[in-house]
DSSP file (Angstrom, degrees, kcal/mol; ACC not computed):
  #  RESIDUE AA STRUCTURE BP1 BP2  ACC     N-H-->O    O-->H-N    N-H-->O    O-->H-N    TCO  KAPPA ALPHA  PHI   PSI    X-CA   Y-CA   Z-CA
    1    1 A X              0   0    0      0, 0.0     2,-0.2     0, 0.0     0, 0.0   0.000 360.0 360.0 360.0 129.0 -126.2   11.4 -140.0
    2    2 A X        -     0   0    0      1,-0.1     2,-0.2     0, 0.0     0, 0.0  -0.513 360.0-122.3 -78.6 145.0 -128.8   12.8 -142.4
    3    3 A X        -     0   0    0     -2,-0.2     2,-0.1     1,-0.1    -1,-0.1  -0.568  18.9-125.5 -85.9 148.9 -132.4   12.1 -141.7
    4    4 A X     >  -     0   0    0     -2,-0.2     4,-2.4     1,-0.1     5,-0.2  -0.380  31.8-103.0 -79.6 168.3 -134.8   10.4 -144.1
    5    5 A X  H  > S+     0   0    0      1,-0.2     4,-2.7     2,-0.2     5,-0.2   0.927 124.6  51.7 -57.0 -44.9 -138.0   12.0 -145.1
    6    6 A X  H  > S+     0   0    0      1,-0.2     4,-2.5     2,-0.2    -1,-0.2   0.907 108.8  49.6 -60.7 -43.6 -139.9    9.7 -142.8
    7    7 A X  H  > S+     0   0    0      2,-0.2     4,-2.0     1,-0.2    -1,-0.2   0.897 111.6  48.7 -64.3 -39.6 -137.6   10.6 -139.8
    8    8 A X  H  X S+     0   0    0     -4,-2.4     4,-2.4     2,-0.2    -2,-0.2   0.910 111.0  50.6 -65.9 -40.9 -138.1   14.3 -140.5
    9    9 A X  H  X S+     0   0    0     -4,-2.7     4,-3.0     1,-0.2     5,-0.2   0.912 108.9  51.6 -62.2 -41.5 -141.9   13.8 -140.7
   10   10 A X  H  X S+     0   0    0     -4,-2.5     4,-2.2     2,-0.2    -1,-0.2   0.897 109.6  50.3 -61.5 -40.1 -141.8   12.0 -137.4
   11   11 A X  H  X S+     0   0    0     -4,-2.0     4,-2.1     2,-0.2    -1,-0.2   0.920 112.3  47.0 -62.5 -44.4 -139.9   14.9 -135.9
   12   12 A X  H  X S+     0   0    0     -4,-2.4     4,-2.6     1,-0.2    -2,-0.2   0.935 112.5  48.8 -63.6 -47.3 -142.5   17.4 -137.2
   13   13 A X  H  X S+     0   0    0     -4,-3.0     4,-3.0     1,-0.2     5,-0.2   0.874 110.0  51.7 -63.8 -36.8 -145.5   15.3 -136.0
   14   14 A X  H  X S+     0   0    0     -4,-2.2     4,-2.5    -5,-0.2    -1,-0.2   0.931 110.7  48.8 -62.6 -45.2 -143.9   14.9 -132.6
   15   15 A X  H  X S+     0   0    0     -4,-2.1     4,-0.8     2,-0.2    -2,-0.2   0.925 114.9  44.9 -58.6 -47.4 -143.5   18.7 -132.4
   16   16 A X  H ><>S+     0   0    0     -4,-2.6     5,-1.9     1,-0.2     3,-0.8   0.927 114.1  48.3 -63.8 -47.0 -147.1   19.2 -133.5
   17   17 A X  H ><5S+     0   0    0     -4,-3.0     3,-1.0     1,-0.3    -2,-0.2   0.850 103.4  60.0 -68.0 -34.8 -148.5   16.6 -131.2
   18   18 A X  H 3<5S+     0   0    0     -4,-2.5    -1,-0.3     1,-0.2    -2,-0.2   0.784 113.9  39.2 -61.2 -24.7 -146.7   17.9 -128.2
   19   19 A X  T <<5S-     0   0    0     -3,-0.8    -1,-0.2    -4,-0.8    -2,-0.2   0.389 108.2-125.4-104.4   0.1 -148.5   21.2 -128.7
   20   20 A X  T < 5 +     0   0    0     -3,-1.0     3,-0.3    -4,-0.4    -3,-0.2   0.918  62.1 142.4  54.4  48.3 -151.9   19.6 -129.7
   21   21 A X    >>< +     0   0    0     -5,-1.9     3,-2.1     1,-0.2     4,-0.9   0.539  37.2  91.8 -96.8  -9.1 -151.9   21.5 -132.9
   22   22 A X  G >4 S+     0   0    0      1,-0.3     3,-0.7    -6,-0.2    -1,-0.2   0.847  77.7  67.5 -57.3 -30.8 -153.4   19.0 -135.3
   23   23 A X  G 34 S+     0   0    0     -3,-0.3    -1,-0.3     1,-0.3    -2,-0.1   0.755 108.0  38.0 -59.7 -24.0 -156.8   20.4 -134.5
   24   24 A X  G <4 S+     0   0    0     -3,-2.1     2,-1.5     1,-0.1    -1,-0.3   0.581  95.7  88.6 -99.7 -13.7 -155.9   23.6 -136.3
   25   25 A X    <<  +     0   0    0     -4,-0.9    -1,-0.1    -3,-0.7     2,-0.1  -0.539  51.9 159.9 -98.7  73.5 -153.9   22.1 -139.1
   26   26 A X     >  -     0   0    0     -2,-1.5     4,-2.9     1,-0.1     5,-0.3  -0.434  57.1-103.6 -80.3 162.1 -156.4   21.4 -141.9
   27   27 A X  H  > S+     0   0    0      1,-0.2     4,-2.5     2,-0.2     5,-0.2   0.902 123.5  52.2 -53.9 -40.5 -155.2   21.0 -145.5
   28   28 A X  H  > S+     0   0    0      2,-0.2     4,-2.0     1,-0.2    -1,-0.2   0.957 112.6  42.9 -60.3 -51.6 -156.5   24.5 -146.2
   29   29 A X  H  > S+     0   0    0      1,-0.2     4,-2.4     2,-0.2    -2,-0.2   0.896 115.2  49.1 -65.0 -40.5 -154.6   26.1 -143.3
   30   30 A X  H  X S+     0   0    0     -4,-2.9     4,-2.4     2,-0.2    -1,-0.2   0.898 110.0  50.7 -67.5 -39.2 -151.4   24.1 -143.9
   31   31 A X  H  X S+     0   0    0     -4,-2.5     4,-1.8    -5,-0.3    -1,-0.2   0.884 111.7  49.0 -65.6 -36.1 -151.4   25.0 -147.7
   32   32 A X  H  X S+     0   0    0     -4,-2.0     4,-2.3    -5,-0.2    -2,-0.2   0.917 110.7  49.2 -68.1 -42.2 -151.8   28.6 -146.8
   33   33 A X  H  X S+     0   0    0     -4,-2.4     4,-2.6     1,-0.2     5,-0.2   0.889 107.9  55.0 -65.2 -37.3 -149.0   28.5 -144.3
   34   34 A X  H  X S+     0   0    0     -4,-2.4     4,-2.2     1,-0.2    -1,-0.2   0.923 109.3  47.5 -59.0 -44.4 -146.7   26.8 -146.8
   35   35 A X  H  X S+     0   0    0     -4,-1.8     4,-2.2     2,-0.2    -2,-0.2   0.893 110.1  52.5 -64.4 -40.4 -147.4   29.7 -149.2
   36   36 A X  H  X S+     0   0    0     -4,-2.3     4,-1.9     2,-0.2    -2,-0.2   0.924 110.1  47.8 -61.7 -45.0 -146.7   32.3 -146.5
   37   37 A X  H  X S+     0   0    0     -4,-2.6     4,-1.7     1,-0.2    -1,-0.2   0.891 110.4  51.8 -65.6 -38.3 -143.4   30.7 -145.7
   38   38 A X  H  X S+     0   0    0     -4,-2.2     4,-2.2     1,-0.2    -1,-0.2   0.892 108.8  51.8 -63.3 -38.1 -142.4   30.5 -149.3
   39   39 A X  H  X S+     0   0    0     -4,-2.2     4,-2.3     1,-0.2    -2,-0.2   0.865 105.8  54.5 -65.5 -35.5 -143.3   34.2 -149.6
   40   40 A X  H  X S+     0   0    0     -4,-1.9     4,-0.9     2,-0.2    -1,-0.2   0.858 107.6  50.4 -66.9 -33.9 -141.0   34.9 -146.6
   41   41 A X  H >< S+     0   0    0     -4,-1.7     3,-0.8     1,-0.2     4,-0.4   0.935 111.2  48.2 -65.0 -46.1 -138.2   33.2 -148.5
   42   42 A X  H >< S+     0   0    0     -4,-2.2     3,-1.8     1,-0.2     4,-0.4   0.862 102.0  64.7 -61.7 -35.5 -138.9   35.3 -151.5
   43   43 A X  H >< S+     0   0    0     -4,-2.3     3,-1.2     1,-0.3    -1,-0.2   0.816  90.5  65.1 -59.5 -30.8 -139.0   38.5 -149.4
   44   44 A X  T << S+     0   0    0     -4,-0.9    -1,-0.3    -3,-0.8    -2,-0.2   0.750 108.0  41.1 -63.4 -22.5 -135.3   38.0 -148.6
   45   45 A X  T X  S+     0   0    0     -3,-1.8     3,-1.9    -4,-0.4    -1,-0.3   0.344  84.1 131.6-107.0   4.0 -134.5   38.6 -152.2
   46   46 A X  T <  S+     0   0    0     -3,-1.2     3,-0.1    -4,-0.4    -3,-0.0  -0.360  77.0   9.6 -60.6 133.6 -136.9   41.4 -152.8
   47   47 A X  T 3  S+     0   0    0      1,-0.3     2,-0.3    -2,-0.1    -1,-0.3   0.379  99.6 115.3  76.6   0.0 -135.3   44.4 -154.5
   48   48 A X    <   -     0   0    0     -3,-1.9    -1,-0.3     1,-0.0     2,-0.1  -0.740  69.2-114.4 -93.7 152.4 -132.1   42.6 -155.4
   49   49 A X    >>  -     0   0    0     -2,-0.3     3,-1.3     1,-0.1     4,-0.5  -0.478  20.6-118.2 -78.5 152.5 -131.3   42.0 -159.0
   50   50 A X  G >4 S+     0   0    0      1,-0.3     3,-1.1     2,-0.2     4,-0.4   0.883 115.8  59.6 -54.7 -38.4 -131.1   38.5 -160.4
   51   51 A X  G 34 S+     0   0    0      1,-0.3    -1,-0.3     2,-0.1     4,-0.1   0.721 112.6  37.0 -66.6 -20.9 -127.5   39.1 -161.2
   52   52 A X  G <> S+     0   0    0     -3,-1.3     4,-2.2     1,-0.1    -1,-0.3   0.305  85.5 102.1-111.0   7.5 -126.7   39.8 -157.5
   53   53 A X  H <X S+     0   0    0     -3,-1.1     4,-2.3    -4,-0.5    -2,-0.1   0.814  78.5  55.7 -66.8 -28.6 -129.0   37.2 -155.9
   54   54 A X  H  > S+     0   0    0     -4,-0.4     4,-1.9     2,-0.2    -1,-0.2   0.894 108.9  47.4 -68.5 -37.8 -126.2   34.7 -155.2
   55   55 A X  H  > S+     0   0    0     -3,-0.2     4,-2.4     2,-0.2    -2,-0.2   0.908 110.8  52.0 -66.7 -40.4 -124.4   37.4 -153.3
   56   56 A X  H  X S+     0   0    0     -4,-2.2     4,-2.1     1,-0.2    -2,-0.2   0.904 106.6  54.6 -60.9 -41.3 -127.6   38.2 -151.4
   57   57 A X  H  < S+     0   0    0     -4,-2.3     7,-0.2     1,-0.2    -1,-0.2   0.932 109.4  46.6 -56.7 -46.8 -128.0   34.5 -150.6
   58   58 A X  H >< S+     0   0    0     -4,-1.9     3,-0.9     1,-0.2    -1,-0.2   0.895 112.1  50.4 -65.1 -39.0 -124.5   34.5 -149.0
   59   59 A X  H 3< S+     0   0    0     -4,-2.4    -1,-0.2     1,-0.2    -2,-0.2   0.836 124.1  29.9 -66.1 -31.9 -125.2   37.7 -147.1
   60   60 A X  T 3X S+     0   0    0     -4,-2.1     4,-2.8    -5,-0.2     3,-0.3   0.034  79.6 132.3-116.4  25.3 -128.5   36.3 -145.7
   61   61 A X  H <> S+     0   0    0     -3,-0.9     4,-3.0     1,-0.2     5,-0.2   0.857  72.7  48.5 -50.4 -48.1 -127.6   32.6 -145.7
   62   62 A X  H  > S+     0   0    0      1,-0.2     4,-2.4     2,-0.2    -1,-0.2   0.922 114.2  46.1 -62.4 -43.9 -128.8   31.9 -142.1
   63   63 A X  H  > S+     0   0    0     -3,-0.3     4,-2.5     2,-0.2    -1,-0.2   0.905 112.7  50.9 -64.0 -41.1 -132.2   33.6 -142.8
   64   64 A X  H  X S+     0   0    0     -4,-2.8     4,-2.8    -7,-0.2    -2,-0.2   0.934 110.3  49.5 -61.4 -46.3 -132.5   31.8 -146.1
   65   65 A X  H  X S+     0   0    0     -4,-3.0     4,-2.5    -5,-0.2    -2,-0.2   0.921 111.0  50.0 -58.9 -44.6 -131.8   28.5 -144.4
   66   66 A X  H  X S+     0   0    0     -4,-2.4     4,-2.0     1,-0.2    -1,-0.2   0.925 113.6  44.3 -61.8 -45.1 -134.4   29.2 -141.7
   67   67 A X  H  X S+     0   0    0     -4,-2.5     4,-2.1     2,-0.2    -1,-0.2   0.899 112.3  52.3 -67.9 -39.4 -137.1   30.2 -144.3
   68   68 A X  H  X S+     0   0    0     -4,-2.8     4,-2.5     1,-0.2    -1,-0.2   0.905 110.0  48.8 -62.9 -40.9 -136.3   27.2 -146.5
   69   69 A X  H  X S+     0   0    0     -4,-2.5     4,-3.1     2,-0.2    -1,-0.2   0.868 106.9  56.2 -67.4 -35.4 -136.7   24.9 -143.5
   70   70 A X  H  X S+     0   0    0     -4,-2.0     4,-1.8     2,-0.2    -2,-0.2   0.910 109.0  47.3 -60.8 -40.6 -140.0   26.6 -142.6
   71   71 A X  H  X S+     0   0    0     -4,-2.1     4,-2.0   -34,-0.2    -2,-0.2   0.943 113.2  48.1 -62.7 -47.8 -141.2   25.7 -146.1
   72   72 A X  H  X S+     0   0    0     -4,-2.5     4,-3.1     1,-0.2     5,-0.3   0.900 106.5  58.0 -60.3 -42.0 -139.9   22.1 -145.7
   73   73 A X  H  X S+     0   0    0     -4,-3.1     4,-2.8     1,-0.2    -1,-0.2   0.928 109.2  44.1 -52.7 -49.2 -141.6   21.8 -142.3
   74   74 A X  H  X S+     0   0    0     -4,-1.8     4,-2.6     2,-0.2    -1,-0.2   0.842 112.7  51.6 -71.2 -32.7 -145.0   22.6 -143.9
   75   75 A X  H  X S+     0   0    0     -4,-2.0     4,-2.4     2,-0.2     5,-0.2   0.955 114.7  43.0 -63.6 -49.7 -144.4   20.2 -146.8
   76   76 A X  H  X S+     0   0    0     -4,-3.1     4,-2.6     2,-0.2    -2,-0.2   0.917 116.6  47.7 -62.3 -43.8 -143.4   17.4 -144.5
   77   77 A X  H  X S+     0   0    0     -4,-2.8     4,-2.7    -5,-0.3     5,-0.2   0.935 112.1  48.6 -63.6 -48.7 -146.3   18.2 -142.1
   78   78 A X  H  X S+     0   0    0     -4,-2.6     4,-1.0     1,-0.2    -2,-0.2   0.936 114.9  45.3 -57.9 -48.2 -148.9   18.4 -144.8
   79   79 A X  H  <>S+     0   0    0     -4,-2.4     5,-2.6    -5,-0.2     3,-0.4   0.922 113.8  48.6 -64.0 -44.8 -147.8   15.2 -146.4
   80   80 A X  H ><5S+     0   0    0     -4,-2.6     3,-1.0     1,-0.2    -2,-0.2   0.917 113.2  45.9 -63.4 -44.0 -147.6   13.3 -143.1
   81   81 A X  H 3<5S+     0   0    0     -4,-2.7    -1,-0.2     1,-0.2    -2,-0.2   0.649 118.0  43.7 -76.0 -13.1 -151.0   14.4 -141.9
   82   82 A X  T 3<5S-     0   0    0     -4,-1.0    -1,-0.2    -3,-0.4    -2,-0.2   0.122 111.2-112.6-119.9  20.6 -152.6   13.6 -145.2
   83   83 A X  T < 5 +     0   0    0     -3,-1.0     2,-0.6     1,-0.2    -3,-0.2   0.882  60.3 154.4  52.4  48.0 -151.0   10.3 -146.0
   84   84 A X      < -     0   0    0     -5,-2.6     2,-1.0    -6,-0.1    -1,-0.2  -0.936  39.9-143.3-107.0 120.0 -149.0   11.5 -148.9
   85   85 A X     >  -     0   0    0     -2,-0.6     4,-2.8     1,-0.2     5,-0.2  -0.725  13.6-165.4 -82.8 104.3 -145.9    9.4 -149.6
   86   86 A X  H  > S+     0   0    0     -2,-1.0     4,-2.8     1,-0.2     5,-0.2   0.860  83.1  54.6 -63.5 -37.6 -143.5   12.1 -150.7
   87   87 A X  H  > S+     0   0    0      2,-0.2     4,-2.0     1,-0.2    -1,-0.2   0.942 114.1  40.7 -62.3 -46.4 -140.9    9.7 -152.1
   88   88 A X  H  > S+     0   0    0      2,-0.2     4,-2.3     1,-0.2    -2,-0.2   0.916 116.0  49.7 -68.0 -42.9 -143.5    8.1 -154.4
   89   89 A X  H  X S+     0   0    0     -4,-2.8     4,-2.5     1,-0.2    -2,-0.2   0.889 109.9  53.0 -63.0 -38.3 -145.2   11.3 -155.3
   90   90 A X  H  X S+     0   0    0     -4,-2.8     4,-2.7    -5,-0.2     5,-0.2   0.936 109.4  47.4 -61.1 -48.0 -141.8   12.8 -156.1
   91   91 A X  H  X S+     0   0    0     -4,-2.0     4,-1.9     1,-0.2    -2,-0.2   0.908 112.8  49.1 -62.7 -42.2 -140.9   10.0 -158.5
   92   92 A X  H  X S+     0   0    0     -4,-2.3     4,-1.8     1,-0.2    -1,-0.2   0.928 113.5  46.5 -62.3 -44.5 -144.3   10.2 -160.2
   93   93 A X  H  X S+     0   0    0     -4,-2.5     4,-2.6     1,-0.2    -2,-0.2   0.890 109.8  53.2 -67.5 -39.1 -144.0   13.9 -160.7
   94   94 A X  H  X S+     0   0    0     -4,-2.7     4,-2.4     2,-0.2    -1,-0.2   0.871 106.5  53.4 -64.7 -35.4 -140.4   13.7 -162.0
   95   95 A X  H  X S+     0   0    0     -4,-1.9     4,-1.5     2,-0.2    -1,-0.2   0.920 109.9  47.7 -63.9 -42.3 -141.5   11.2 -164.6
   96   96 A X  H  X S+     0   0    0     -4,-1.8     4,-2.5     1,-0.2    -2,-0.2   0.915 111.0  51.9 -62.0 -42.4 -144.2   13.6 -165.7
   97   97 A X  H  X S+     0   0    0     -4,-2.6     4,-2.7     1,-0.2    -2,-0.2   0.889 105.4  54.9 -62.5 -38.8 -141.6   16.4 -165.8
   98   98 A X  H  < S+     0   0    0     -4,-2.4    -1,-0.2     1,-0.2    -2,-0.2   0.879 111.3  45.3 -61.9 -36.6 -139.3   14.3 -167.9
   99   99 A X  H >< S+     0   0    0     -4,-1.5     3,-0.5     1,-0.2    -2,-0.2   0.890 115.9  45.3 -73.1 -39.8 -142.1   13.9 -170.5
  100  100 A X  H 3< S+     0   0    0     -4,-2.5     2,-0.3     1,-0.3    -2,-0.2   0.826 123.4  35.4 -72.3 -31.6 -143.1   17.6 -170.4
  101  101 A X  T 3< S-     0   0    0     -4,-2.7    -1,-0.3    -5,-0.2    -2,-0.1  -0.588  78.4-174.8-124.4  68.9 -139.5   18.7 -170.6
  102  102 A X    X>  -     0   0    0     -3,-0.5     4,-3.0    -2,-0.3     3,-1.5  -0.366  34.3-119.4 -64.5 145.0 -137.6   16.3 -172.9
  103  103 A X  H 3> S+     0   0    0      1,-0.3     4,-2.2     2,-0.2    -1,-0.1   0.870 110.6  59.3 -53.7 -42.3 -133.9   17.1 -173.0
  104  104 A X  H 34 S+     0   0    0      1,-0.2    -1,-0.3     2,-0.2    -2,-0.1   0.767 119.2  28.8 -64.6 -23.6 -134.0   17.6 -176.8
  105  105 A X  H <4 S+     0   0    0     -3,-1.5    -2,-0.2     4,-0.0    -1,-0.2   0.755 125.6  42.3-101.7 -31.8 -136.5   20.5 -176.4
  106  106 A X  H >< S+     0   0    0     -4,-3.0     3,-2.1     2,-0.1    -3,-0.2   0.690  79.1 112.9 -94.0 -19.9 -135.8   21.8 -172.9
  107  107 A X  T 3< S-     0   0    0     -4,-2.2     3,-0.1    -5,-0.3    -5,-0.0  -0.336  97.7  -3.6 -61.9 129.2 -132.0   21.9 -172.8
  108  108 A X  T 3  S+     0   0    0      1,-0.2     2,-0.4    -2,-0.1    -1,-0.3   0.748 112.8 112.6  61.4  26.7 -130.7   25.5 -172.7
  109  109 A X    <   -     0   0    0     -3,-2.1    -1,-0.2     2,-0.1    -4,-0.0  -0.993  48.1-170.8-133.6 125.1 -134.3   26.7 -173.0
  110  110 A X        +     0   0    0     -2,-0.4    -1,-0.1    -3,-0.1    -4,-0.1   0.355  50.3 119.2 -96.5   5.7 -136.2   28.5 -170.3
  111  111 A X  S    S-     0   0    0      1,-0.1     2,-0.1    -5,-0.1    -2,-0.1  -0.361  71.8-105.0 -72.0 151.2 -139.6   28.4 -172.0
  112  112 A X    >   -     0   0    0      1,-0.1     3,-2.7    -2,-0.1     4,-0.2  -0.427  35.0-108.9 -69.3 150.7 -142.6   26.6 -170.5
  113  113 A X  G >  S+     0   0    0      1,-0.3     3,-1.0     2,-0.2    -1,-0.1   0.746 118.1  62.1 -57.2 -25.2 -143.4   23.2 -172.1
  114  114 A X  G 3  S+     0   0    0      1,-0.2    -1,-0.3     2,-0.2    -2,-0.0   0.583  96.5  61.8 -76.6  -7.8 -146.5   24.6 -173.7
  115  115 A X  G <         0   0    0     -3,-2.7    -1,-0.2     1,-0.1    -2,-0.2   0.405 360.0 360.0-100.8   1.7 -144.4   27.1 -175.7
  116  116 A X    <         0   0    0     -3,-1.0    -2,-0.2    -4,-0.2    -1,-0.1   0.362 360.0 360.0-135.4 360.0 -142.4   24.6 -177.7
């Protein structure tokens, strides 16, 4: 059975609270750790070509999964500790993205919305 966002956040908060870590986990520190974990994910693909990155993913799948979950951990933790409803924030942001990247302009186009 797959966990909901709320269930994952509860798991993360339990983990944090069992270790009494909230005292260290300010928005600043958590945002920095999120960036560090994202960089560790990127590091797995360092020096590989874009054309071979799918093969690199398969070769390093377990490491990629671990780093991706580390990123997710900090997203869930940050949101939970700062009263951010990720489901609602996601829907609001996707609506903005739909406006910034309308299908008729963005389809088959990798340009940023400010460039078209």
